[in-house]
C-alpha positions as CSV (number, residue, x, y, z in Angstrom):
1,X,-62.4,126.0,-12.6
2,X,-64.8,127.1,-14.7
3,X,-64.9,130.5,-12.3
4,X,-61.7,130.3,-12.4
5,X,-61.4,130.4,-15.7
6,X,-64.1,133.3,-16.1
7,X,-62.7,135.4,-12.8
8,X,-59.5,135.1,-15.4
9,X,-60.5,136.5,-18.2
10,X,-62.1,139.2,-16.9
11,X,-59.2,140.2,-15.5
12,X,-57.2,140.2,-18.4
13,X,-60.4,141.7,-19.6
14,X,-59.4,144.8,-18.0
15,X,-56.2,145.2,-17.9
16,X,-56.9,145.7,-21.9
17,X,-59.4,148.5,-21.4
18,X,-55.9,150.2,-19.1
19,X,-53.8,149.8,-21.6
20,X,-55.9,150.8,-24.7
21,X,-57.6,153.8,-21.9
22,X,-53.9,154.2,-21.6
23,X,-52.3,154.6,-24.7
24,X,-55.1,155.9,-26.4
25,X,-53.9,159.7,-23.5
26,X,-50.9,159.0,-25.0
27,X,-50.9,159.1,-28.1
28,X,-53.4,161.9,-28.5
29,X,-51.6,163.8,-25.1
30,X,-48.2,162.8,-25.1
31,X,-47.0,160.7,-28.5
32,X,-46.9,163.3,-30.9
33,X,-46.5,166.4,-29.3
34,X,-43.4,164.0,-29.2
35,X,-43.1,162.8,-32.1
36,X,-42.8,166.3,-34.0
37,X,-39.9,167.0,-31.3
38,X,-37.7,164.0,-32.6
39,X,-38.8,164.7,-36.3
40,X,-37.4,168.9,-35.5
41,X,-34.6,168.1,-33.2
42,X,-33.8,164.6,-36.4
43,X,-33.9,167.7,-39.5
44,X,-32.6,170.0,-37.1
45,X,-28.4,168.0,-38.5
46,X,-26.5,171.9,-37.8
47,X,-27.3,171.9,-34.2
48,X,-25.7,169.3,-33.6
49,X,-23.8,169.7,-30.4
50,X,-19.8,170.9,-31.5
51,X,-18.0,169.0,-28.5
52,X,-20.0,165.3,-29.8
53,X,-17.1,162.7,-30.7
54,X,-17.0,161.5,-33.5
55,X,-14.8,158.4,-33.1
56,X,-17.9,155.2,-33.5
57,X,-16.1,153.5,-30.2
58,X,-17.1,156.5,-28.0
59,X,-20.9,156.3,-26.7
60,X,-22.1,159.5,-28.3
61,X,-24.4,160.4,-25.7
62,X,-25.1,158.7,-22.2
63,X,-26.7,155.3,-22.2
64,X,-28.8,156.8,-19.3
65,X,-29.9,159.2,-21.6
66,X,-31.9,156.5,-24.6
67,X,-33.6,158.7,-26.7
68,X,-30.6,161.5,-27.0
69,X,-28.6,157.9,-27.9
70,X,-30.8,157.3,-31.5
71,X,-31.2,161.2,-32.0
72,X,-27.2,162.2,-31.6
73,X,-26.2,158.6,-32.9
74,X,-28.6,158.7,-36.3
75,X,-27.2,163.1,-36.4
76,X,-23.7,161.4,-36.2
77,X,-24.7,158.6,-38.9
78,X,-26.5,161.7,-41.3
79,X,-23.7,164.1,-40.7
80,X,-20.5,161.9,-41.3
81,X,-21.8,159.6,-44.2
82,X,-25.0,159.9,-45.4
83,X,-24.3,163.4,-46.3
84,X,-20.9,162.7,-48.0
85,X,-22.1,160.2,-49.8
86,X,-25.1,161.7,-51.7
87,X,-24.0,158.9,-55.0
88,X,-24.5,156.2,-52.9
89,X,-27.6,156.8,-51.0
90,X,-29.1,157.7,-54.5
91,X,-28.5,155.4,-56.0
92,X,-29.7,152.6,-53.1
93,X,-32.5,155.9,-53.2
94,X,-33.2,153.5,-56.8
95,X,-33.7,150.2,-55.0
96,X,-31.5,147.2,-54.4
97,X,-29.2,144.4,-55.8
98,X,-27.1,143.2,-52.4
99,X,-23.7,140.7,-53.4
100,X,-24.6,138.8,-49.4
101,X,-27.0,137.9,-47.4
102,X,-26.2,137.1,-43.8
103,X,-27.1,134.8,-41.1
104,X,-26.0,136.1,-37.6
105,X,-26.8,136.0,-34.2
106,X,-28.7,138.5,-32.3
107,X,-26.3,138.9,-29.6
108,X,-25.1,143.4,-29.7
109,X,-21.8,142.3,-30.0
110,X,-20.8,140.8,-32.9
111,X,-23.0,143.4,-35.3
112,X,-22.2,142.1,-38.8
113,X,-22.3,144.9,-41.0
114,X,-19.1,146.6,-38.1
115,X,-17.2,143.0,-38.0
116,X,-17.1,142.7,-42.0
117,X,-17.4,146.2,-43.0
118,X,-21.0,146.3,-44.7
119,X,-21.6,149.0,-46.0
120,X,-25.4,149.9,-47.0
121,X,-27.1,148.1,-49.6
122,X,-24.2,145.4,-49.7
123,X,-25.6,142.7,-47.0
124,X,-29.4,142.0,-47.0
125,X,-29.1,140.5,-42.9
126,X,-30.3,138.5,-41.4
127,X,-30.1,138.4,-36.5
128,X,-32.1,135.8,-35.1
129,X,-31.1,133.6,-31.3
130,X,-27.5,132.2,-31.8
131,X,-27.2,132.3,-35.9
132,X,-30.1,129.2,-36.7
133,X,-31.5,128.7,-40.0
134,X,-33.9,126.1,-40.0
135,X,-35.0,122.8,-42.3
136,X,-37.6,124.4,-45.4
137,X,-40.8,124.0,-43.5
138,X,-43.7,126.4,-44.5
139,X,-45.6,125.7,-41.7
140,X,-43.4,127.0,-39.0
141,X,-40.3,129.9,-38.8
142,X,-42.4,131.0,-41.8
143,X,-40.0,134.4,-41.2
144,X,-37.1,133.1,-41.0
145,X,-37.5,131.4,-44.8
146,X,-39.7,134.5,-46.1
147,X,-35.9,135.9,-46.0
148,X,-34.4,133.5,-47.9
149,X,-37.0,133.5,-50.2
150,X,-37.3,136.2,-50.9
151,X,-32.4,137.2,-50.8
152,X,-32.6,133.9,-53.2
153,X,-35.2,134.9,-55.7
154,X,-36.8,138.9,-56.1
155,X,-33.1,139.9,-55.0
156,X,-30.8,137.7,-56.3
157,X,-28.3,137.3,-53.8
158,X,-24.8,135.0,-54.9
159,X,-23.5,134.5,-51.5
160,X,-25.2,133.8,-48.1
161,X,-22.9,133.6,-44.7
162,X,-24.2,132.1,-42.2
163,X,-21.6,133.5,-38.7
164,X,-21.5,132.1,-35.6
165,X,-19.1,133.3,-32.6
166,X,-18.0,133.4,-29.5
167,X,-19.1,133.5,-26.6
168,X,-22.9,132.7,-27.9
169,X,-25.9,132.6,-25.0
170,X,-27.9,130.5,-27.6
171,X,-25.7,127.7,-27.6
172,X,-24.1,127.7,-24.4
173,X,-28.4,126.8,-23.8
174,X,-28.8,124.4,-26.4
175,X,-26.0,122.8,-25.0
176,X,-26.9,122.9,-21.3
177,X,-30.5,122.3,-21.0
178,X,-32.4,119.8,-20.2
179,X,-29.1,118.9,-18.9
180,X,-28.2,121.4,-15.8
181,X,-32.8,121.2,-14.2
182,X,-33.4,125.0,-14.9
183,X,-36.5,126.4,-16.3
184,X,-37.6,126.1,-19.5
185,X,-38.0,128.7,-22.0
186,X,-41.2,129.9,-23.4
187,X,-39.1,130.5,-26.5
188,X,-35.5,130.5,-26.6
189,X,-35.8,126.3,-25.7
190,X,-37.8,125.4,-29.5
191,X,-35.7,127.9,-30.9
192,X,-32.6,126.4,-30.1
193,X,-33.8,122.8,-30.3
194,X,-33.1,123.0,-34.2
195,X,-29.4,123.2,-33.7
196,X,-29.8,119.2,-31.4
197,X,-28.1,117.0,-34.3
198,X,-24.8,119.8,-34.1
199,X,-25.0,119.5,-29.8
200,X,-24.8,115.5,-30.8
201,X,-22.3,115.2,-32.6
202,X,-20.1,117.3,-30.2
203,X,-21.0,114.6,-27.3
204,X,-19.9,112.4,-29.6
205,X,-16.6,113.4,-30.9
206,X,-15.8,115.8,-28.0
207,X,-17.5,114.1,-24.6
208,X,-14.8,115.1,-22.1
209,X,-13.9,118.3,-23.2
210,X,-15.0,120.9,-21.2
211,X,-17.7,122.8,-21.8
212,X,-16.5,125.8,-23.5
213,X,-14.6,124.2,-26.0
214,X,-18.1,121.8,-26.5
215,X,-20.3,124.9,-26.3
216,X,-16.9,126.9,-29.0
217,X,-17.0,123.5,-31.2
218,X,-21.0,123.8,-32.1
219,X,-21.3,127.1,-32.2
220,X,-19.3,125.8,-35.3
221,X,-21.7,122.7,-35.7
222,X,-24.2,124.8,-36.1
223,X,-22.9,127.1,-38.7
224,X,-23.2,123.9,-40.0
225,X,-26.0,122.1,-39.9
226,X,-27.2,125.8,-40.9
227,X,-25.5,125.6,-44.3
228,X,-27.4,122.0,-45.4
229,X,-30.7,123.5,-43.6
230,X,-30.1,126.1,-46.1
231,X,-30.7,123.0,-49.1
232,X,-33.3,122.1,-48.0
233,X,-35.1,125.1,-50.0
234,X,-36.5,123.9,-53.1
235,X,-35.1,127.4,-55.3
236,X,-31.7,128.0,-52.4
237,X,-31.0,124.1,-53.9
238,X,-31.1,125.2,-57.7
239,X,-28.8,128.5,-57.2
240,X,-26.4,126.1,-55.5
241,X,-26.6,123.6,-57.9
242,X,-26.6,125.9,-61.0
243,X,-23.5,127.6,-59.3
244,X,-25.2,131.0,-59.3
245,X,-25.4,131.1,-55.4
246,X,-22.2,129.8,-52.9
247,X,-22.6,128.2,-49.9
248,X,-20.5,130.1,-46.9
249,X,-20.4,129.3,-42.9
250,X,-17.9,131.4,-40.9
251,X,-17.1,132.5,-37.3
252,X,-15.9,135.8,-35.3
253,X,-13.8,134.7,-32.2
254,X,-14.7,138.3,-30.6
255,X,-12.3,137.6,-28.1
256,X,-9.4,137.3,-29.7
257,X,-9.9,138.6,-32.8
258,X,-9.5,135.8,-34.9
259,X,-12.0,135.2,-38.2
260,X,-12.4,132.0,-39.2
261,X,-14.3,131.3,-43.4
262,X,-15.3,128.4,-45.1
263,X,-17.2,127.9,-48.0
264,X,-20.0,124.2,-48.7
265,X,-19.3,122.5,-52.0
266,X,-19.9,118.9,-51.8
267,X,-18.4,119.2,-48.3
268,X,-16.9,121.9,-46.3
269,X,-14.1,123.0,-47.4
270,X,-11.0,123.8,-45.3
271,X,-11.6,127.9,-43.5
272,X,-9.9,130.1,-44.0
273,X,-8.7,131.6,-40.6
274,X,-8.2,135.2,-41.2
275,X,-6.1,136.8,-37.7
276,X,-4.9,140.5,-39.2
């Protein structure tokens, strides 16, 4: 066993040395000229293709050319938004004072800046698998805790929104594992299990419902659990009790174009449902 571990260590060392060697070559021979070219292309905004699409719903470049897609995306933003809103960006250059902190899922279909039409400087956004907020714990999930602390104590946000959504992959995993007998993930299962209380409540209340319905229920219950978890942060609890901070839950149904919004007070309010 000791011999096998020694062999494995030697192999890992060899791989790391190769990677470092390749990285050094790339940085010296490839990366610098590429970065220079990218900078020149981004700065040369007037040289943008005259036929480049302007619709935000259309792809700006072929998905097979990711570098061009990134450059064209920035050019489109620069010419159609940055250059046409100098007052806004001059103000943002001095600092930020967002009204909202938003927890949203990393799902590519539910970007809150698009769904809720947030403008630059308006929302301090955190995205993760299934838009979950862990309870206060200085030894775990420090990255999430740091964003909450910064938003509340430094930026003084007045609103925190936790936004769930339909067809959430993280919620589906929570609802199906380990009962489905699948192999565990390295990180996902440990993360989503913080919403096991939401899963248990759904199973207790809707155990006979089909899997899809259970997942949609759990997406909303998980939002409520995250709102409760937010109150375990002392600075959030204080700001909420002082009525300086509102906590709200949301649910975006991107299949039917419906948004639900509710507020956490001494109880959870009935949702406002927006369809049009």
